C-alpha positions in Angstrom: 34.4 19.2 18.5 37.5 18.1 16.6 38.3 15.0 14.6 40.7 13.8 17.3 37.8 13.9 19.8 35.8 11.6 17.6 38.4 9.0 16.8 40.3 7.6 19.8 42.2 4.3 20.4 41.9 3.4 16.7 38.2 2.5 17.1 36.2 2.6 13.8 34.4 5.9 13.4 30.6 6.2 13.1 29.2 5.4 9.6 32.7 4.7 8.5 33.2 8.4 7.9 36.3 10.6 8.2 36.5 12.0 11.7 36.9 15.5 10.3 33.7 15.2 8.3 31.8 14.0 11.4 33.2 16.9 13.4 31.9 19.3 10.7 28.3 18.1 10.9 28.4 18.0 14.7 29.8 21.5 14.9 27.0 22.7 12.6 24.4 21.4 15.1 26.3 22.9 18.1 26.6 26.3 16.5 22.9 26.4 15.6 21.9 25.9 19.3 18.9 23.9 18.2 16.4 22.7 20.8 16.5 19.4 18.9 20.0 18.7 20.1 18.8 17.1 23.3 16.9 14.5 21.3 19.9 13.7 19.2 22.4 13.4 22.1 20.8 10.4 23.5 21.2 8.4 20.3 24.1 5.9 19.8 26.9 7.2 17.7 25.7 5.8 14.3 22.3 7.2 14.7 23.5 10.4 16.3 25.8 11.4 13.5 23.2 10.4 11.0 20.8 12.9 12.6 23.6 15.5 12.7 23.9 15.1 9.0 20.2 15.5 8.4 20.1 18.6 10.6 23.1 20.1 8.9 21.5 19.5 5.5 18.3 21.3 6.7 20.4 24.1 8.1 22.3 24.7 4.9 19.2 24.8 2.6 17.3 26.9 5.1 20.1 29.4 5.3 20.0 29.6 1.5 16.3 30.2 1.4 16.4 32.9 4.2 19.6 34.5 2.9 20.1 37.9 1.5 21.4 36.8 -1.9 19.4 37.7 -5.0 16.5 35.5 -5.8 18.3 34.0 -8.9 21.3 33.1 -6.8 19.2 31.4 -4.0 17.2 29.5 -6.6 20.3 28.3 -8.3 21.9 27.1 -5.1 18.7 25.2 -4.1 18.5 23.6 -7.5 22.2 22.7 -7.1 21.2 20.9 -3.9 18.5 19.0 -5.9 21.3 17.9 -8.2 23.6 17.0 -5.4 21.0 14.8 -3.8 20.3 13.2 -7.1 24.0 12.4 -7.6 24.2 10.8 -4.1 21.4 8.4 -5.1 22.7 7.9 -8.7 25.6 6.1 -10.1 27.5 9.2 -11.0 30.2 10.5 -8.6 29.9 13.8 -6.8 32.6 16.2 -8.0 34.7 17.3 -5.1 32.2 16.3 -2.4 32.0 18.4 0.7 32.1 17.0 4.3 28.3 17.2 4.5 27.8 15.3 1.2 30.2 12.5 2.4 28.4 12.0 5.7 25.0 12.3 4.0 26.0 9.5 1.5 27.0 7.2 4.4 23.8 8.0 6.2 21.6 7.4 3.2 23.2 4.1 2.5 23.2 2.9 6.1 19.7 3.8 7.0 18.1 3.4 3.5 16.7 6.9 3.5 14.4 7.9 0.7 15.3 10.5 -2.0 11.8 11.9 -2.2 12.1 13.1 1.4 15.2 15.1 0.8 13.6 16.5 -2.4 10.5 17.5 -0.4 12.7 19.5 2.1 14.4 21.4 -0.7 11.0 22.0 -2.4 9.8 23.5 0.9 12.7 25.9 0.9 11.8 26.8 -2.7 8.3 27.8 -1.5 9.9 30.4 0.8 12.2 31.5 -1.9 10.0 31.8 -5.0 7.2 33.7 -3.4 6.6 35.5 -0.1 4.1 33.3 1.6 1.2 35.5 2.8 -2.2 34.1 4.0 -1.9 30.7 2.2 -4.9 28.5 1.6 -5.2 25.4 3.7 -3.8 23.1 1.1 -0.7 25.3 0.6 -0.1 25.6 4.3 -0.4 21.8 4.8 2.0 21.2 1.8 4.5 23.6 3.3 4.3 21.9 6.7 4.8 18.5 5.1 7.8 19.6 3.1 9.7 21.6 5.7 8.8 19.5 8.8 7.1 16.2 8.2 9.6 15.2 5.5 12.4 15.8 8.0 10.5 13.6 10.3 10.3 10.8 7.8 14.1 10.9 7.4 14.5 11.0 11.2 12.3 8.1 12.2 14.3 5.8 9.9 17.5 6.9 11.6 15.8 6.4 15.0 15.1 2.8 13.9 11.4 2.9 13.0 10.8 2.2 9.3 7.1 1.2 9.6 4.0 3.0 8.2 3.3 4.0 11.8 6.7 5.6 11.9 5.7 7.7 8.9 2.4 8.5 10.6 4.3 9.8 13.6 6.4 12.0 11.2 3.2 13.3 9.5 1.6 14.5 12.7 4.6 15.5 14.8 6.1 17.4 11.9 2.9 19.4 11.5 2.6 20.0 15.2 6.2 21.3 15.4 5.8 23.6 12.3 2.4 25.0 13.4 4.1 25.8 16.8 6.9 27.5 15.0 4.4 29.6 13.0 2.5 30.6 16.1 5.7 31.5 17.9 7.3 33.5 15.1 4.5 35.7 13.8 6.3 39.0 14.5 9.6 37.8 13.1 7.9 36.4 10.0 6.0 39.7 9.5 9.3 41.6 9.5 10.1 39.5 6.4 6.7 40.2 4.9 5.5 36.6 5.6 2.2 35.5 7.1 1.8 31.8 7.4 -1.7 31.9 9.0 -4.3 30.4 6.7 -6.5 32.7 4.7 -9.8 31.1 5.7 -9.1 31.7 9.4 -8.0 35.2 8.8 -11.2 35.9 7.0 -13.3 34.2 9.7 -11.8 36.5 12.4 -11.7 39.6 10.3 -7.9 39.8 10.3 -6.3 41.5 7.3 -4.3 39.4 4.8 -1.4 41.6 5.4 1.7 40.6 7.4 2.1 43.9 9.3 -1.6 44.9 9.7 -2.4 41.4 11.1 -0.2 42.0 14.1 -2.6 44.6 15.6 -5.8 43.0 14.6 -8.1 42.0 17.5 -9.1 38.8 15.8 -5.6 37.5 15.7 -6.1 35.9 19.0 -9.0 33.8 17.7 -7.0 32.7 14.6 -4.1 31.6 16.7 -6.3 29.7 19.2 -7.8 27.7 16.4 -4.4 26.9 14.9 -3.0 26.0 18.4 -5.9 23.5 18.9 -5.0 22.0 15.5 -1.3 21.7 16.6 -2.4 20.1 19.9 -4.4 17.5 18.0 -1.4 16.7 15.9 0.7 16.3 19.1 -1.9 14.0 20.6 -2.1 11.8 17.5 1.7 11.6 17.2 2.2 10.6 20.8 -0.6 8.0 20.5 0.9 6.5 17.4 4.3 6.3 19.0 2.8 3.6 21.3 2.5 1.3 18.3 6.2 1.8 17.4 9.4 0.6 19.1 9.6 2.4 22.3 13.4 3.0 22.2 13.2 4.2 18.6 10.6 6.8 19.5 12.4 8.2 22.5 14.1 11.1 20.6 10.8 12.0 18.9 9.1 12.1 22.3 11.8 14.4 23.7 11.6 16.7 20.7 7.8 16.6 20.8 7.6 17.4 24.5 10.0 20.3 24.1 7.7 21.9 21.5 4.5 21.0 23.2 5.8 23.0 26.2 6.4 25.9 23.9 2.8 25.6 22.5 1.4 25.6 26.1 3.4 28.6 27.0 2.1 30.4 23.9 -1.5 29.6 24.8 -0.9 30.9 28.3 0.7 34.1 27.0 -1.9 34.7 24.2 -1.6 36.5 20.9 -2.9 40.0 21.7 -0.9 42.9 20.3 0.3 43.8 23.9 2.1 40.5 24.3 2.7 39.2 20.8 6.4 40.1 20.8 7.1 38.6 24.2 9.1 35.4 23.6 7.5 32.5 25.6 9.8 30.9 28.1 9.9 27.2 29.1 11.8 25.4 31.8 13.3 21.9 31.9 10.5 21.1 34.4 7.9 22.1 31.8 9.5 19.9 29.2 9.8 17.0 31.6 6.1 17.3 32.5 4.9 17.1 28.9 7.4 14.3 28.2 5.8 12.3 31.1 2.3 13.1 30.0 3.0 12.0 26.4 2.9 8.4 27.7 -0.6 8.7 29.0 -3.6 7.5 27.0 
């Protein structure tokens, strides 16, 4: 995507941004190959580029947290993003703003996004940076899910056009459903980084070691993951039910994203979490996603 592709026939550009800046955030989304892209593409230009900016922001801070730079460097870079966000909301100007900051500023102003949600996302990345998360307690796991997923949802629903308390409730439950699904899908990859996001009380209940590598071969891992999968399914169910109290068109992208991830959760449950299959990536089809999208409208 180029700036020329975005601005044609002298039409005003989305969010009043420079076409080159818009092309930058869009290309960030394209290069990431995110499964959320389908939910973004159906949005009208203003909302679509707003979501591209949110995703690009999340991608940048996540790459910092997961990068190979020394801890001090990653911490400094995340703290700098705290300062950048504060400047976008403050009266002071941003020195030499980058394309992402310029589009974020336009998005923040147009959709009245809340600073605390950006702060929460960065704090979630800090959790991954400052300590290696292994067998967290329930409160820590829930806080992590809220920061890295539900906070993104709270930003997203406002861009979708739903600024109500029910919109925030959708973000609360759908964010947790998506993040728990990620955790259940990525257990081997997380273990390779020394991470184990499964909660300590469930590990203890099923006699699974509180060790990222040893947990992979534990017979009780299946039981832990089944309980967590049921929890994720409950969050999906509540999120979809709450969407019915919101504006239907505003919730369409959230339904698409939710259905895509619910299909992944169902595929994981079908595959299971035994040591023999744990490293097999679950596959989903467009038909699977369409099925769960349709079912999301049912009572």
